[in-house]
N, C-alpha and C positions, 0 to 999 in steps of 0.2 A: 504494500500500500504506500502511496506517495506521501511525502511529508505534508503536502497540501491537505490531505484528508486525515492524517494521523495527528490529532490534537494533543497539546502538551498538558493535559490534565486527566486525572482518573476520578470519575465521580464515585467509584466504588472500588475498594481493594480489600481482599481477605488476607489477613496476616497469619492465620493459623489459630490464633486465640482471640481475635477481634475482627470487627468489620469497620474499616475506615471509610467514612462517607464525606464527600464534599457537601457542606451545608448550603443547599441551594436557596435557602431563605435569605442569605446574606449577599448573594450575587446581585448586581455586578460590582459592588463597591468593595467587597471583602471576599477573599478566597480562603475560607477557614474549613478545616477538617474536624469531624467529630468521630471519636473512637468509641464504637459500641462493643462492649465486652460481654454482653448477654443477649439472649433472645428478646427479653423484655425491652431492652434499650433499642433494639432494631424495630420492634413493634412501635415504640414511641416515635422513632425517627420517621417511620412510614406515615403515621397518623399526623405528625406535625409538619409533614412535607419537607423534612430535611432532605429526603430522597423521594423522587417522584418520577412519573412516567410509567405507563403500564408495564412495558417489558422490564424496566429497571426495578420496579417494585417486586415483580416475580423473582428476579435474580437475587435481590436483597433478602426476600423471604426464604429462598433456598439456602443461602448462607446462614440465615438466622437459625435454621434447623440444625446446621452443623454446630453452632454455638450452644444450642439447647442440648444437644447430645453430650456436650462436655460438662454440662451442669447437672443433667438428670439421667440417671442410670436405669430407673424403673421404666419398663416399656410402656405400660399403660399411662403413666404420668407424662412420659415423653410425647406420646401420641396426643395427649390433651394439649400440650404446649404447641404442637404442630397446628392443631385446630385454632388456637388463639392467634398464631401467626397468620393463618389463612384468613381470619376475620378482621385483620387490621384495617383494611379498607374494602368496602363491599362492592364497588362498581366494576373495577377492573378484573377480568377473568384470568389474566395472566398469573396473578398471585395464587389464585385457587388451583390452577393447573400445575404450577410449579410445586406447590406443597403436596399435591396428590402424588406427583412423581417422587418426591422425597419420602413420603409416607410408604409408597410401594417399595422403594429401595430399602427402607428400614425393615419392613416386614419380610421381605424376601432375602435380604443379604446381611442385615444387621447394621450396626453403627459404622463399621469399618469402611463402608463404601459410600457414605453420605457425602463426603467432600468430593469424591470423584464425580458423583451425580450432579452436585452443585456446579462444579467446573464444566461439566458437559452442558448444562443448561446455559451457562454463560457463553461458552464457545459457540453453541448453536445460534445464539442470538447475534453474535458477530457475523456469522455467515448468512443468516437470514436477512440482516440489514443490507449486506452487499447484493444479495440476490434481488431483494425488493427494489433497490436503486437501479439495478441493471434492467429489470422489467419495466420500471417506470419510464426509463428513457425511450422505450419502444413506442410509447403512445404519443410522444411529442413530435410535432412537425420539425423537419430539418431546416433551421434558419439561424441567423447570426445573433439575434437578440430576443430575449424573453422577459416577460413580467409575470410574477406569480404572487398570489396571496397565500399566507399560511397563518395558522392559529395555534395558540399555546406554544409549547416547546416539544419538538419531536426529533431532536438530534441526539448527539452523543451524551447529553445530560439525561436523556430519557431511556437510553438503551446501552448495551455493551459495545455497540459498533458505531457505524455512520449515523444511524437514526432511521426513522421510518420515512415520513414525508420530507424532512430536511435531507435525508440521505439521497433522495432523488436529485435534489437541487445541488447538493455538494458534488455528486458525480457529474452532473451537467457542467458545473463550474470547472471541474478538472479537465474537461474537454475544450477548455478555452472559449466557451460560449459566453457571450455577454448577457448577464441577467440582473434583474432588479427584483428583490424580494420585499413585499410589503407585509410587515408583521403587525398583527393586532396586539394591543396591550394585553388582552385576555383577562378580563375580569373574572372573579374578584381578586385573584392573587397575583396578577400581573406577570404570569410566566412568559408571555411574549415580550413584554417590555424589558423585564429583568434578565431573562435567560436566552431567548432566541436572538435578540440583538447582540448580546455578549458573545454567544457562540458563533454567529455568522461573522462578526467582526474578527474573531480569532481565525476564521477560515479565509478572510479576505473577500467575502461575498458582500456586495453592496446591499444594504438593507435600509428600508424606510419604515419608521414606526408610525402607527396611526391608532386613534381610538377605535374600539370595537364598532362604535356607532357610525364611523366614517366609511366602513367597507362598502356598503351598498352604493354610496355616492361615488366612490372611487371606481367601482365596476362600471358605472354609467358614464363616467367622464374620461376614463383612461382605458387604453388597450391592455386588457388583462388576458393572458393566455390560458390560465387555469388556476383553480384553488386546490391546494394540496393540504390535507389534514391527516392526523393519525386517528387512532381509535382505542378506547378502553374495552369495548365489547361490541362484537358484531353478531347478531342473531340470525336465525334461519331465513327470515324474510328480507334480510338486508338492513333492517333498522340498526342504527349504530349509535352507541353511547360514546360521547366524547366531551371534552371540556365545554362548559357552558358557553354558548355563543355560536357553536358549530351549526346548529339548526338555522339560525338567522343567516349565516353565511351561505348555506345551501339554498335557502329561499331566494336570496339576492342573486346568487349565481344562476339559478334557473330563470329568474326574471330577466337577466341580462344575457342569457344564452352563452354562459361560460361553463366549461367542463368543471365538474366537481369530483375530485378523486380522494378516496380514502386509502391510505397506505398503512398496512398493519400486518404483522406476522400471523401465521395460522394460530398461534397461541392466544390471539385476541378474539378468535371466532368461537362462538358458543352455540352449536346447533341444537343443544338440548332445549333452548328457548325458542318459541315460535315467533314472538314479536317483541318489540321494545317495551311494550306495556308490562312485561314480566321482569324487566331489569330494575333492580333496586338503585335508586338515585341517592347518592350521598348528599346530605345537607351539612353545609359548613357553618362554622361559628359566626354569629352576627358581628363579632369584633373585627372580622376581616373587611366588613363593609363600613362600619361606623368609626373605625380608627385608622389613622395613618401615622406611622412612626410613633405610636404610643399616644397620639393626640386625637381627641374626638373631632370628627368632621361631620357628624350628624348627632341629633339628640340621642342620648344614651337610652332613653325609654322607648325609642321607635321600634316598631315591629319590622323584621327583616325577612325577606325571601332570598335565600342564598344557596341554591343548589350548586353543587360542584360540577354537574354534568347536565347535558340535555340529550334528547333522542332525535336523531335525524332520520326521517323515513327513508327506507331503501329506494323508493322511486325517485328521490331527489339526487341520488348518487350515480354519477356517470359510470364509474367502474371501481372495483376493489383491486388493489395491487398488493399481492402477497409474495412470499418467497417462491410460490408455485406458478406465478404468472399474473396476467391481467384477466379479471373475471367480472362479468356483469352481475353475478350473484355470489354470495359468500360460500359456495359449496366447495368442499375440498376434493 
């Protein structure tokens, strides 16, 4: 992999007796690492969004299982801890799938192979990212300049590799194509403003930040080639859970006849659910809306509606890009 794509930071690193995490809450102003020495501390890191991104949460959960196995020797209690890790965040299916793999490894082969399984989950994600990026390039017209919109953060901060949606754009940039990425702030936690702009700057990719509410107007007044987003869960009918604001982007893209692509690994696909109505949507704390840098920006007593995710209907999605190729439906 070229130095252009190999970024000089590691959002996650397992040391053997701890999990070292880049605290994504402090970016872009501070690059601080948190050392988690127990499964409970990893659970807390996932819940507090020290580590985030559906694939990365799954990877962190797998390594948390390894830490749990160092603390707990009783099999039944260890499996209980695995279930607690699995429930750390409810919307992303990657975490649940990763923990099921770790659970199956434990029950079939014992504690000794847990680290090997966690490493396998990590390595597979690296390869899936590269495959998704390669497939993503096949849907783009061959030209010299491109403009894209992306939402939340779907790069190397959210995965073990290039990323999902951002991975496609990084690979395009490597081919010396001229591109401009418009990144939404991504309310309510500003992952686009804080993380995507930081990451794209590190890659040397031109990026323009805009409020979430400006995206529809941008689509109407500027030439936008496509919208690329990631996913936390894709169900059988194509309904897709992703960071809040994705549904609004899909509606605006449809109104302006702009392709809307979801880039996600097969680990984000949950065919056990028929529609998005069955997906549990995480509700975030009201403080994320009413406070900024510890200061109130809204009345403390105000009621808040602060879902972390929304559901984009499958019919609004032009195609799904996974490590297996480009599909109009999320079938494997």
